Biopython code that builds the backbone (N, CA, C, O; Angstrom):
import numpy as np
from Bio.PDB.StructureBuilder import StructureBuilder

atoms = [
    (1, "UNK", "N", (112.800, 129.603, 72.110)),
    (1, "UNK", "CA", (112.436, 128.302, 72.651)),
    (1, "UNK", "C", (113.021, 128.159, 74.059)),
    (1, "UNK", "O", (114.195, 128.454, 74.285)),
    (2, "UNK", "N", (112.202, 127.711, 74.987)),
    (2, "UNK", "CA", (112.645, 127.547, 76.372)),
    (2, "UNK", "C", (113.501, 126.282, 76.498)),
    (2, "UNK", "O", (113.192, 125.247, 75.907)),
    (3, "UNK", "N", (114.559, 126.382, 77.262)),
    (3, "UNK", "CA", (115.394, 125.198, 77.467)),
    (3, "UNK", "C", (114.728, 124.298, 78.506)),
    (3, "UNK", "O", (114.001, 124.779, 79.375)),
    (4, "UNK", "N", (114.974, 123.018, 78.416)),
    (4, "UNK", "CA", (114.368, 122.078, 79.360)),
    (4, "UNK", "C", (114.832, 122.330, 80.788)),
    (4, "UNK", "O", (114.123, 121.992, 81.736)),
    (5, "UNK", "N", (116.006, 122.916, 80.954)),
    (5, "UNK", "CA", (116.519, 123.174, 82.299)),
    (5, "UNK", "C", (115.659, 124.190, 83.039)),
    (5, "UNK", "O", (115.628, 124.182, 84.270)),
    (6, "UNK", "N", (114.961, 125.062, 82.322)),
    (6, "UNK", "CA", (114.147, 126.108, 82.950)),
    (6, "UNK", "C", (112.650, 125.843, 82.814)),
    (6, "UNK", "O", (111.844, 126.696, 83.184)),
    (7, "UNK", "N", (112.267, 124.698, 82.300)),
    (7, "UNK", "CA", (110.864, 124.369, 82.068)),
    (7, "UNK", "C", (110.087, 124.338, 83.381)),
    (7, "UNK", "O", (110.363, 123.512, 84.251)),
    (8, "UNK", "N", (109.131, 125.225, 83.520)),
    (8, "UNK", "CA", (108.301, 125.277, 84.720)),
    (8, "UNK", "C", (108.917, 126.014, 85.890)),
    (8, "UNK", "O", (108.336, 126.048, 86.974)),
    (9, "UNK", "N", (110.077, 126.599, 85.691)),
    (9, "UNK", "CA", (110.753, 127.308, 86.770)),
    (9, "UNK", "C", (109.898, 128.488, 87.248)),
    (9, "UNK", "O", (109.426, 129.283, 86.435)),
    (10, "UNK", "N", (109.704, 128.599, 88.561)),
    (10, "UNK", "CA", (108.936, 129.688, 89.143)),
    (10, "UNK", "C", (107.431, 129.475, 89.137)),
    (10, "UNK", "O", (106.687, 130.341, 89.598)),
    (11, "UNK", "N", (106.970, 128.346, 88.627)),
    (11, "UNK", "CA", (105.539, 128.047, 88.585)),
    (11, "UNK", "C", (105.180, 127.205, 89.805)),
    (11, "UNK", "O", (105.907, 126.271, 90.145)),
    (12, "UNK", "N", (104.068, 127.524, 90.467)),
    (12, "UNK", "CA", (103.677, 126.806, 91.685)),
    (12, "UNK", "C", (103.242, 125.374, 91.406)),
    (12, "UNK", "O", (103.725, 124.450, 92.061)),
    (13, "UNK", "N", (102.362, 125.174, 90.473)),
    (13, "UNK", "CA", (101.860, 123.838, 90.170)),
    (13, "UNK", "C", (101.377, 123.765, 88.738)),
    (13, "UNK", "O", (100.890, 124.754, 88.191)),
    (14, "UNK", "N", (101.508, 122.597, 88.127)),
    (14, "UNK", "CA", (101.082, 122.427, 86.743)),
    (14, "UNK", "C", (100.198, 121.197, 86.601)),
    (14, "UNK", "O", (100.285, 120.244, 87.376)),
    (15, "UNK", "N", (99.353, 121.253, 85.594)),
    (15, "UNK", "CA", (98.526, 120.126, 85.178)),
    (15, "UNK", "C", (99.111, 119.639, 83.868)),
    (15, "UNK", "O", (99.284, 120.423, 82.935)),
    (16, "UNK", "N", (99.417, 118.363, 83.789)),
    (16, "UNK", "CA", (100.003, 117.801, 82.567)),
    (16, "UNK", "C", (98.982, 116.896, 81.891)),
    (16, "UNK", "O", (98.370, 116.040, 82.529)),
    (17, "UNK", "N", (98.812, 117.097, 80.610)),
    (17, "UNK", "CA", (97.955, 116.231, 79.809)),
    (17, "UNK", "C", (98.827, 115.610, 78.717)),
    (17, "UNK", "O", (99.408, 116.321, 77.897)),
    (18, "UNK", "N", (98.912, 114.298, 78.714)),
    (18, "UNK", "CA", (99.698, 113.589, 77.696)),
    (18, "UNK", "C", (98.721, 112.875, 76.768)),
    (18, "UNK", "O", (98.007, 111.963, 77.185)),
    (19, "UNK", "N", (98.699, 113.297, 75.516)),
    (19, "UNK", "CA", (97.894, 112.643, 74.495)),
    (19, "UNK", "C", (98.811, 111.638, 73.812)),
    (19, "UNK", "O", (99.782, 112.028, 73.163)),
    (20, "UNK", "N", (98.518, 110.365, 73.950)),
    (20, "UNK", "CA", (99.391, 109.312, 73.430)),
    (20, "UNK", "C", (99.547, 109.422, 71.909)),
    (20, "UNK", "O", (100.507, 108.904, 71.339)),
    (21, "UNK", "N", (98.594, 110.101, 71.258)),
    (21, "UNK", "CA", (98.710, 110.335, 69.813)),
    (21, "UNK", "C", (99.955, 111.137, 69.443)),
    (21, "UNK", "O", (100.380, 111.107, 68.288)),
    (22, "UNK", "N", (100.550, 111.854, 70.404)),
    (22, "UNK", "CA", (101.741, 112.667, 70.097)),
    (22, "UNK", "C", (102.976, 111.811, 69.845)),
    (22, "UNK", "O", (103.969, 112.292, 69.300)),
    (23, "UNK", "N", (102.912, 110.538, 70.243)),
    (23, "UNK", "CA", (104.072, 109.660, 70.098)),
    (23, "UNK", "C", (104.215, 109.142, 68.670)),
    (23, "UNK", "O", (103.230, 108.936, 67.961)),
    (24, "UNK", "N", (105.450, 108.940, 68.277)),
    (24, "UNK", "CA", (105.738, 108.315, 66.993)),
    (24, "UNK", "C", (105.118, 106.915, 66.976)),
    (24, "UNK", "O", (105.094, 106.260, 68.018)),
    (25, "UNK", "N", (104.616, 106.432, 65.836)),
    (25, "UNK", "CA", (104.004, 105.108, 65.762)),
    (25, "UNK", "C", (104.915, 103.961, 66.218)),
    (25, "UNK", "O", (104.431, 102.870, 66.517)),
    (26, "UNK", "N", (106.206, 104.199, 66.271)),
    (26, "UNK", "CA", (107.123, 103.182, 66.798)),
    (26, "UNK", "C", (106.782, 102.864, 68.254)),
    (26, "UNK", "O", (106.958, 101.730, 68.701)),
    (27, "UNK", "N", (106.298, 103.857, 68.989)),
    (27, "UNK", "CA", (106.009, 103.704, 70.411)),
    (27, "UNK", "C", (104.522, 103.519, 70.688)),
    (27, "UNK", "O", (104.154, 102.922, 71.700)),
    (28, "UNK", "N", (103.668, 104.016, 69.812)),
    (28, "UNK", "CA", (102.219, 103.883, 69.963)),
    (28, "UNK", "C", (101.621, 103.605, 68.587)),
    (28, "UNK", "O", (101.089, 104.508, 67.941)),
    (29, "UNK", "N", (101.710, 102.355, 68.142)),
    (29, "UNK", "CA", (101.342, 102.042, 66.761)),
    (29, "UNK", "C", (99.847, 102.057, 66.454)),
    (29, "UNK", "O", (99.466, 102.289, 65.306)),
    (30, "UNK", "N", (99.003, 101.819, 67.433)),
    (30, "UNK", "CA", (97.566, 101.722, 67.145)),
    (30, "UNK", "C", (96.782, 102.751, 67.952)),
    (30, "UNK", "O", (96.028, 102.399, 68.858)),
    (31, "UNK", "N", (96.964, 104.007, 67.620)),
    (31, "UNK", "CA", (96.182, 105.085, 68.218)),
    (31, "UNK", "C", (95.264, 105.644, 67.137)),
    (31, "UNK", "O", (95.414, 105.316, 65.960)),
    (32, "UNK", "N", (94.315, 106.486, 67.533)),
    (32, "UNK", "CA", (93.341, 106.964, 66.556)),
    (32, "UNK", "C", (93.937, 107.908, 65.515)),
    (32, "UNK", "O", (93.470, 107.938, 64.377)),
    (33, "UNK", "N", (94.956, 108.674, 65.883)),
    (33, "UNK", "CA", (95.581, 109.605, 64.936)),
    (33, "UNK", "C", (97.104, 109.489, 65.061)),
    (33, "UNK", "O", (97.713, 110.113, 65.931)),
    (34, "UNK", "N", (97.708, 108.687, 64.184)),
    (34, "UNK", "CA", (99.158, 108.482, 64.282)),
    (34, "UNK", "C", (99.901, 109.753, 63.898)),
    (34, "UNK", "O", (99.408, 110.568, 63.119)),
    (35, "UNK", "N", (101.079, 109.903, 64.453)),
    (35, "UNK", "CA", (101.904, 111.094, 64.227)),
    (35, "UNK", "C", (103.307, 110.664, 63.805)),
    (35, "UNK", "O", (104.213, 110.621, 64.638)),
    (36, "UNK", "N", (103.505, 110.338, 62.496)),
    (36, "UNK", "CA", (104.848, 109.986, 62.038)),
    (36, "UNK", "C", (105.826, 111.117, 62.361)),
    (36, "UNK", "O", (105.542, 112.285, 62.096)),
    (37, "UNK", "N", (106.958, 110.769, 62.926)),
    (37, "UNK", "CA", (107.925, 111.781, 63.335)),
    (37, "UNK", "C", (107.566, 112.417, 64.663)),
    (37, "UNK", "O", (108.147, 113.431, 65.049)),
    (38, "UNK", "N", (106.602, 111.819, 65.369)),
    (38, "UNK", "CA", (106.187, 112.344, 66.670)),
    (38, "UNK", "C", (107.258, 112.133, 67.729)),
    (38, "UNK", "O", (108.370, 111.691, 67.437)),
    (39, "UNK", "N", (106.902, 112.454, 68.948)),
    (39, "UNK", "CA", (107.839, 112.327, 70.062)),
    (39, "UNK", "C", (108.179, 110.868, 70.344)),
    (39, "UNK", "O", (107.368, 109.974, 70.104)),
    (40, "UNK", "N", (109.361, 110.642, 70.844)),
    (40, "UNK", "CA", (109.714, 109.306, 71.327)),
    (40, "UNK", "C", (109.314, 109.220, 72.791)),
    (40, "UNK", "O", (109.054, 110.241, 73.428)),
    (41, "UNK", "N", (109.267, 108.015, 73.321)),
    (41, "UNK", "CA", (108.969, 107.828, 74.743)),
    (41, "UNK", "C", (110.031, 108.546, 75.571)),
    (41, "UNK", "O", (109.721, 109.158, 76.593)),
    (42, "UNK", "N", (111.278, 108.469, 75.126)),
    (42, "UNK", "CA", (112.382, 109.142, 75.817)),
    (42, "UNK", "C", (112.193, 110.659, 75.819)),
    (42, "UNK", "O", (112.501, 111.315, 76.814)),
    (43, "UNK", "N", (111.689, 111.228, 74.718)),
    (43, "UNK", "CA", (111.425, 112.671, 74.654)),
    (43, "UNK", "C", (110.440, 113.093, 75.744)),
    (43, "UNK", "O", (110.659, 114.086, 76.438)),
    (44, "UNK", "N", (109.363, 112.338, 75.885)),
    (44, "UNK", "CA", (108.339, 112.662, 76.889)),
    (44, "UNK", "C", (108.916, 112.533, 78.293)),
    (44, "UNK", "O", (108.676, 113.392, 79.141)),
    (45, "UNK", "N", (109.679, 111.460, 78.547)),
    (45, "UNK", "CA", (110.299, 111.297, 79.868)),
    (45, "UNK", "C", (111.277, 112.423, 80.161)),
    (45, "UNK", "O", (111.354, 112.902, 81.292)),
    (46, "UNK", "N", (112.018, 112.846, 79.155)),
    (46, "UNK", "CA", (112.965, 113.939, 79.320)),
    (46, "UNK", "C", (112.245, 115.225, 79.733)),
    (46, "UNK", "O", (112.720, 115.949, 80.609)),
    (47, "UNK", "N", (111.118, 115.505, 79.114)),
    (47, "UNK", "CA", (110.318, 116.676, 79.479)),
    (47, "UNK", "C", (109.829, 116.544, 80.922)),
    (47, "UNK", "O", (109.959, 117.486, 81.704)),
    (48, "UNK", "N", (109.270, 115.389, 81.281)),
    (48, "UNK", "CA", (108.767, 115.172, 82.645)),
    (48, "UNK", "C", (109.866, 115.303, 83.686)),
    (48, "UNK", "O", (109.683, 115.969, 84.705)),
    (49, "UNK", "N", (110.994, 114.679, 83.438)),
    (49, "UNK", "CA", (112.079, 114.687, 84.417)),
    (49, "UNK", "C", (112.733, 116.053, 84.568)),
    (49, "UNK", "O", (113.302, 116.350, 85.619)),
    (50, "UNK", "N", (112.660, 116.884, 83.539)),
    (50, "UNK", "CA", (113.264, 118.215, 83.603)),
    (50, "UNK", "C", (112.283, 119.295, 84.051)),
    (50, "UNK", "O", (112.675, 120.448, 84.229)),
    (51, "UNK", "N", (111.040, 118.944, 84.232)),
    (51, "UNK", "CA", (110.040, 119.909, 84.663)),
    (51, "UNK", "C", (110.328, 120.344, 86.094)),
    (51, "UNK", "O", (110.393, 119.513, 87.001)),
    (52, "UNK", "N", (110.501, 121.646, 86.294)),
    (52, "UNK", "CA", (110.862, 122.190, 87.603)),
    (52, "UNK", "C", (109.654, 122.374, 88.516)),
    (52, "UNK", "O", (109.793, 122.289, 89.737)),
    (53, "UNK", "N", (108.488, 122.620, 87.961)),
    (53, "UNK", "CA", (107.290, 122.877, 88.760)),
    (53, "UNK", "C", (106.725, 121.574, 89.316)),
    (53, "UNK", "O", (106.962, 120.495, 88.773)),
    (54, "UNK", "N", (105.975, 121.695, 90.408)),
    (54, "UNK", "CA", (105.286, 120.537, 90.965)),
    (54, "UNK", "C", (104.100, 120.178, 90.083)),
    (54, "UNK", "O", (103.329, 121.050, 89.681)),
    (55, "UNK", "N", (103.959, 118.896, 89.783)),
    (55, "UNK", "CA", (102.816, 118.417, 89.011)),
    (55, "UNK", "C", (101.708, 118.101, 90.024)),
    (55, "UNK", "O", (101.879, 117.245, 90.892)),
    (56, "UNK", "N", (100.578, 118.796, 89.905)),
    (56, "UNK", "CA", (99.487, 118.614, 90.864)),
    (56, "UNK", "C", (98.395, 117.700, 90.325)),
    (56, "UNK", "O", (97.631, 117.127, 91.102)),
    (57, "UNK", "N", (98.311, 117.557, 89.014)),
    (57, "UNK", "CA", (97.326, 116.660, 88.400)),
    (57, "UNK", "C", (97.781, 116.364, 86.979)),
    (57, "UNK", "O", (98.548, 117.116, 86.378)),
    (58, "UNK", "N", (97.286, 115.246, 86.462)),
    (58, "UNK", "CA", (97.679, 114.854, 85.105)),
    (58, "UNK", "C", (96.643, 113.923, 84.508)),
    (58, "UNK", "O", (95.867, 113.280, 85.214)),
    (59, "UNK", "N", (96.655, 113.873, 83.183)),
    (59, "UNK", "CA", (95.866, 112.857, 82.506)),
    (59, "UNK", "C", (96.654, 112.304, 81.332)),
    (59, "UNK", "O", (97.540, 112.961, 80.785)),
    (60, "UNK", "N", (96.311, 111.085, 80.962)),
    (60, "UNK", "CA", (96.899, 110.419, 79.797)),
    (60, "UNK", "C", (95.702, 109.986, 78.959)),
    (60, "UNK", "O", (94.869, 109.202, 79.415)),
    (61, "UNK", "N", (95.618, 110.497, 77.734)),
    (61, "UNK", "CA", (94.428, 110.266, 76.922)),
    (61, "UNK", "C", (94.761, 109.685, 75.560)),
    (61, "UNK", "O", (95.907, 109.700, 75.110)),
    (62, "UNK", "N", (93.703, 109.164, 74.911)),
    (62, "UNK", "CA", (93.756, 108.655, 73.545)),
    (62, "UNK", "C", (94.682, 107.451, 73.371)),
    (62, "UNK", "O", (95.360, 107.326, 72.352)),
    (63, "UNK", "N", (94.707, 106.575, 74.363)),
    (63, "UNK", "CA", (95.497, 105.359, 74.185)),
    (63, "UNK", "C", (94.577, 104.214, 73.791)),
    (63, "UNK", "O", (93.364, 104.287, 73.983)),
    (64, "UNK", "N", (95.153, 103.168, 73.245)),
    (64, "UNK", "CA", (94.397, 102.000, 72.801)),
    (64, "UNK", "C", (94.686, 100.846, 73.753)),
    (64, "UNK", "O", (95.769, 100.264, 73.688)),
    (65, "UNK", "N", (93.749, 100.496, 74.640)),
    (65, "UNK", "CA", (94.000, 99.417, 75.589)),
    (65, "UNK", "C", (94.064, 98.038, 74.924)),
    (65, "UNK", "O", (94.500, 97.068, 75.543)),
    (66, "UNK", "N", (93.628, 97.955, 73.666)),
    (66, "UNK", "CA", (93.638, 96.675, 72.959)),
    (66, "UNK", "C", (94.983, 96.385, 72.294)),
    (66, "UNK", "O", (95.228, 95.263, 71.850)),
    (67, "UNK", "N", (95.846, 97.382, 72.226)),
    (67, "UNK", "CA", (97.162, 97.213, 71.617)),
    (67, "UNK", "C", (98.197, 97.089, 72.732)),
    (67, "UNK", "O", (98.353, 98.004, 73.541)),
    (68, "UNK", "N", (98.898, 95.970, 72.776)),
    (68, "UNK", "CA", (99.836, 95.694, 73.861)),
    (68, "UNK", "C", (100.943, 96.746, 73.975)),
    (68, "UNK", "O", (101.269, 97.184, 75.078)),
    (69, "UNK", "N", (101.511, 97.144, 72.861)),
    (69, "UNK", "CA", (102.604, 98.122, 72.879)),
    (69, "UNK", "C", (102.125, 99.477, 73.409)),
    (69, "UNK", "O", (102.757, 100.066, 74.287)),
    (70, "UNK", "N", (101.004, 99.965, 72.869)),
    (70, "UNK", "CA", (100.463, 101.254, 73.297)),
    (70, "UNK", "C", (100.044, 101.212, 74.760)),
    (70, "UNK", "O", (100.274, 102.170, 75.498)),
    (71, "UNK", "N", (99.436, 100.121, 75.181)),
    (71, "UNK", "CA", (99.021, 99.979, 76.587)),
    (71, "UNK", "C", (100.234, 99.977, 77.517)),
    (71, "UNK", "O", (100.187, 100.569, 78.595)),
    (72, "UNK", "N", (101.321, 99.314, 77.107)),
    (72, "UNK", "CA", (102.529, 99.270, 77.920)),
    (72, "UNK", "C", (103.170, 100.659, 78.030)),
    (72, "UNK", "O", (103.587, 101.066, 79.114)),
    (73, "UNK", "N", (103.247, 101.376, 76.919)),
    (73, "UNK", "CA", (103.805, 102.728, 76.933)),
    (73, "UNK", "C", (102.941, 103.632, 77.818)),
    (73, "UNK", "O", (103.472, 104.428, 78.592)),
    (74, "UNK", "N", (101.619, 103.513, 77.708)),
    (74, "UNK", "CA", (100.710, 104.308, 78.532)),
    (74, "UNK", "C", (100.906, 104.003, 80.010)),
    (74, "UNK", "O", (100.949, 104.918, 80.832)),
    (75, "UNK", "N", (101.026, 102.729, 80.353)),
    (75, "UNK", "CA", (101.241, 102.343, 81.755)),
    (75, "UNK", "C", (102.545, 102.935, 82.287)),
    (75, "UNK", "O", (102.603, 103.386, 83.431)),
    (76, "UNK", "N", (103.575, 102.932, 81.469)),
    (76, "UNK", "CA", (104.856, 103.515, 81.888)),
    (76, "UNK", "C", (104.734, 105.030, 82.083)),
    (76, "UNK", "O", (105.321, 105.585, 83.012)),
    (77, "UNK", "N", (103.977, 105.694, 81.215)),
    (77, "UNK", "CA", (103.760, 107.134, 81.367)),
    (77, "UNK", "C", (103.011, 107.433, 82.668)),
    (77, "UNK", "O", (103.357, 108.368, 83.390)),
    (78, "UNK", "N", (101.988, 106.635, 82.959)),
    (78, "UNK", "CA", (101.233, 106.817, 84.204)),
    (78, "UNK", "C", (102.145, 106.593, 85.407)),
    (78, "UNK", "O", (102.073, 107.332, 86.388)),
    (79, "UNK", "N", (102.995, 105.582, 85.333)),
    (79, "UNK", "CA", (103.945, 105.323, 86.424)),
    (79, "UNK", "C", (104.880, 106.512, 86.645)),
    (79, "UNK", "O", (105.116, 106.919, 87.782)),
    (80, "UNK", "N", (105.408, 107.062, 85.561)),
    (80, "UNK", "CA", (106.323, 108.206, 85.672)),
    (80, "UNK", "C", (105.612, 109.447, 86.206)),
    (80, "UNK", "O", (106.167, 110.179, 87.025)),
    (81, "UNK", "N", (104.393, 109.681, 85.745)),
    (81, "UNK", "CA", (103.621, 110.821, 86.245)),
    (81, "UNK", "C", (103.313, 110.655, 87.729)),
    (81, "UNK", "O", (103.417, 111.609, 88.500)),
    (82, "UNK", "N", (102.936, 109.448, 88.123)),
    (82, "UNK", "CA", (102.629, 109.173, 89.525)),
    (82, "UNK", "C", (103.862, 109.368, 90.392)),
    (82, "UNK", "O", (103.772, 109.936, 91.480)),
    (83, "UNK", "N", (104.999, 108.908, 89.925)),
    (83, "UNK", "CA", (106.250, 109.092, 90.675)),
    (83, "UNK", "C", (106.575, 110.572, 90.806)),
    (83, "UNK", "O", (107.014, 111.019, 91.865)),
    (84, "UNK", "N", (106.365, 111.334, 89.742)),
    (84, "UNK", "CA", (106.642, 112.778, 89.768)),
    (84, "UNK", "C", (105.722, 113.485, 90.767)),
    (84, "UNK", "O", (106.141, 114.424, 91.444)),
    (85, "UNK", "N", (104.475, 113.033, 90.855)),
    (85, "UNK", "CA", (103.500, 113.678, 91.736)),
    (85, "UNK", "C", (103.517, 113.150, 93.163)),
    (85, "UNK", "O", (102.922, 113.759, 94.052)),
    (86, "UNK", "N", (104.183, 112.038, 93.396)),
    (86, "UNK", "CA", (104.122, 111.399, 94.714)),
    (86, "UNK", "C", (104.684, 112.273, 95.830)),
    (86, "UNK", "O", (104.440, 112.006, 97.007)),
    (87, "UNK", "N", (105.433, 113.314, 95.473)),
    (87, "UNK", "CA", (105.959, 114.249, 96.464)),
    (87, "UNK", "C", (104.863, 115.168, 96.996)),
    (87, "UNK", "O", (104.980, 115.717, 98.091)),
    (88, "UNK", "N", (103.806, 115.329, 96.217)),
    (88, "UNK", "CA", (102.726, 116.240, 96.581)),
    (88, "UNK", "C", (101.763, 115.554, 97.550)),
    (88, "UNK", "O", (101.602, 114.334, 97.525)),
    (89, "UNK", "N", (101.127, 116.357, 98.404)),
    (89, "UNK", "CA", (100.155, 115.821, 99.357)),
    (89, "UNK", "C", (98.884, 115.368, 98.637)),
    (89, "UNK", "O", (98.393, 114.266, 98.877)),
    (90, "UNK", "N", (98.356, 116.214, 97.759)),
    (90, "UNK", "CA", (97.130, 115.908, 97.017)),
    (90, "UNK", "C", (97.447, 115.879, 95.528)),
    (90, "UNK", "O", (98.006, 116.835, 94.991)),
    (91, "UNK", "N", (97.093, 114.792, 94.863)),
    (91, "UNK", "CA", (97.347, 114.691, 93.440)),
    (91, "UNK", "C", (96.358, 113.729, 92.810)),
    (91, "UNK", "O", (95.694, 112.960, 93.505)),
    (92, "UNK", "N", (96.263, 113.776, 91.477)),
    (92, "UNK", "CA", (95.297, 112.960, 90.756)),
    (92, "UNK", "C", (95.831, 112.644, 89.363)),
    (92, "UNK", "O", (96.408, 113.507, 88.702)),
    (93, "UNK", "N", (95.637, 111.403, 88.923)),
    (93, "UNK", "CA", (95.949, 111.006, 87.546)),
    (93, "UNK", "C", (94.683, 110.431, 86.936)),
    (93, "UNK", "O", (93.994, 109.625, 87.562)),
    (94, "UNK", "N", (94.379, 110.843, 85.720)),
    (94, "UNK", "CA", (93.214, 110.342, 85.007)),
    (94, "UNK", "C", (93.701, 109.687, 83.715)),
    (94, "UNK", "O", (94.496, 110.273, 82.980)),
    (95, "UNK", "N", (93.224, 108.476, 83.441)),
    (95, "UNK", "CA", (93.604, 107.763, 82.229)),
    (95, "UNK", "C", (92.342, 107.541, 81.405)),
    (95, "UNK", "O", (91.388, 106.923, 81.879)),
    (96, "UNK", "N", (92.336, 108.047, 80.165)),
    (96, "UNK", "CA", (91.145, 108.002, 79.331)),
    (96, "UNK", "C", (91.467, 107.305, 78.016)),
    (96, "UNK", "O", (92.234, 107.832, 77.211)),
    (97, "UNK", "N", (90.886, 106.115, 77.784)),
    (97, "UNK", "CA", (91.121, 105.444, 76.502)),
    (97, "UNK", "C", (90.397, 106.173, 75.370)),
    (97, "UNK", "O", (89.465, 106.939, 75.613)),
    (98, "UNK", "N", (90.824, 105.933, 74.159)),
    (98, "UNK", "CA", (90.221, 106.557, 72.993)),
    (98, "UNK", "C", (88.757, 106.154, 72.873)),
    (98, "UNK", "O", (88.432, 104.969, 72.944)),
    (99, "UNK", "N", (87.872, 107.131, 72.690)),
    (99, "UNK", "CA", (86.448, 106.845, 72.529)),
    (99, "UNK", "C", (86.161, 106.121, 71.230)),
    (99, "UNK", "O", (85.166, 105.405, 71.124)),
    (100, "UNK", "N", (87.013, 106.298, 70.252)),
    (100, "UNK", "CA", (86.819, 105.637, 68.960)),
    (100, "UNK", "C", (86.971, 104.119, 69.079)),
    (100, "UNK", "O", (86.607, 103.386, 68.160)),
    (101, "UNK", "N", (87.498, 103.652, 70.192)),
    (101, "UNK", "CA", (87.728, 102.225, 70.373)),
    (101, "UNK", "C", (86.631, 101.564, 71.181)),
    (101, "UNK", "O", (86.717, 100.369, 71.464)),
    (102, "UNK", "N", (85.598, 102.310, 71.564)),
    (102, "UNK", "CA", (84.539, 101.781, 72.413)),
    (102, "UNK", "C", (83.571, 100.946, 71.580)),
    (102, "UNK", "O", (82.445, 101.367, 71.314)),
    (103, "UNK", "N", (84.012, 99.780, 71.180)),
    (103, "UNK", "CA", (83.194, 98.869, 70.395)),
    (103, "UNK", "C", (82.368, 97.992, 71.325)),
    (103, "UNK", "O", (82.634, 97.923, 72.525)),
    (104, "UNK", "N", (81.377, 97.331, 70.774)),
    (104, "UNK", "CA", (80.435, 96.530, 71.564)),
    (104, "UNK", "C", (81.147, 95.450, 72.388)),
    (104, "UNK", "O", (80.728, 95.187, 73.515)),
    (105, "UNK", "N", (82.179, 94.832, 71.884)),
    (105, "UNK", "CA", (82.850, 93.735, 72.582)),
    (105, "UNK", "C", (84.092, 94.178, 73.352)),
    (105, "UNK", "O", (84.855, 93.338, 73.828)),
    (106, "UNK", "N", (84.299, 95.476, 73.476)),
    (106, "UNK", "CA", (85.468, 95.994, 74.154)),
    (106, "UNK", "C", (85.081, 96.511, 75.520)),
    (106, "UNK", "O", (84.182, 97.343, 75.635)),
    (107, "UNK", "N", (85.743, 96.035, 76.556)),
    (107, "UNK", "CA", (85.502, 96.545, 77.904)),
    (107, "UNK", "C", (86.440, 97.707, 78.158)),
    (107, "UNK", "O", (87.657, 97.570, 78.032)),
    (108, "UNK", "N", (85.884, 98.834, 78.509)),
    (108, "UNK", "CA", (86.686, 100.013, 78.802)),
    (108, "UNK", "C", (86.886, 100.101, 80.305)),
    (108, "UNK", "O", (86.014, 99.688, 81.069)),
    (109, "UNK", "N", (88.011, 100.627, 80.736)),
    (109, "UNK", "CA", (88.292, 100.782, 82.160)),
    (109, "UNK", "C", (88.701, 102.183, 82.454)),
    (109, "UNK", "O", (88.982, 102.516, 83.605)),
]
sb = StructureBuilder()
sb.init_structure("model")
sb.init_model(0)
sb.init_chain("A")
sb.init_seg("    ")
for serial, (resi, resn, name, xyz) in enumerate(atoms, 1):
    if name == "N":
        sb.init_residue(resn, " ", resi, " ")
    sb.init_atom(name, np.array(xyz, "f"), 0.0, 1.0, " ", f" {name:<3s}", serial, name[0])
structure = sb.get_structure()
């Protein structure tokens, strides 16, 4: 197992994809596929902050914009990813809500 201190060491650029379903339901209670015993928000931040390589692009997927807790956690993840990438000249973040939540009365963004 690679230690977090060496995560991404020697790599020019990485693309990060964060599936909100990976989080424990304590942090993302209303996602399409809950993961009891999943990662904590702190676990994900620890991985991001210890990543040695430059993040050139990222996406955050499978979040529920209708759930306040999940939406807040997703917004914080996007903020952290954006801060990590802000050192780069060219970068991109993509946020994709869960398709299973695209109901007739739900506005997707």
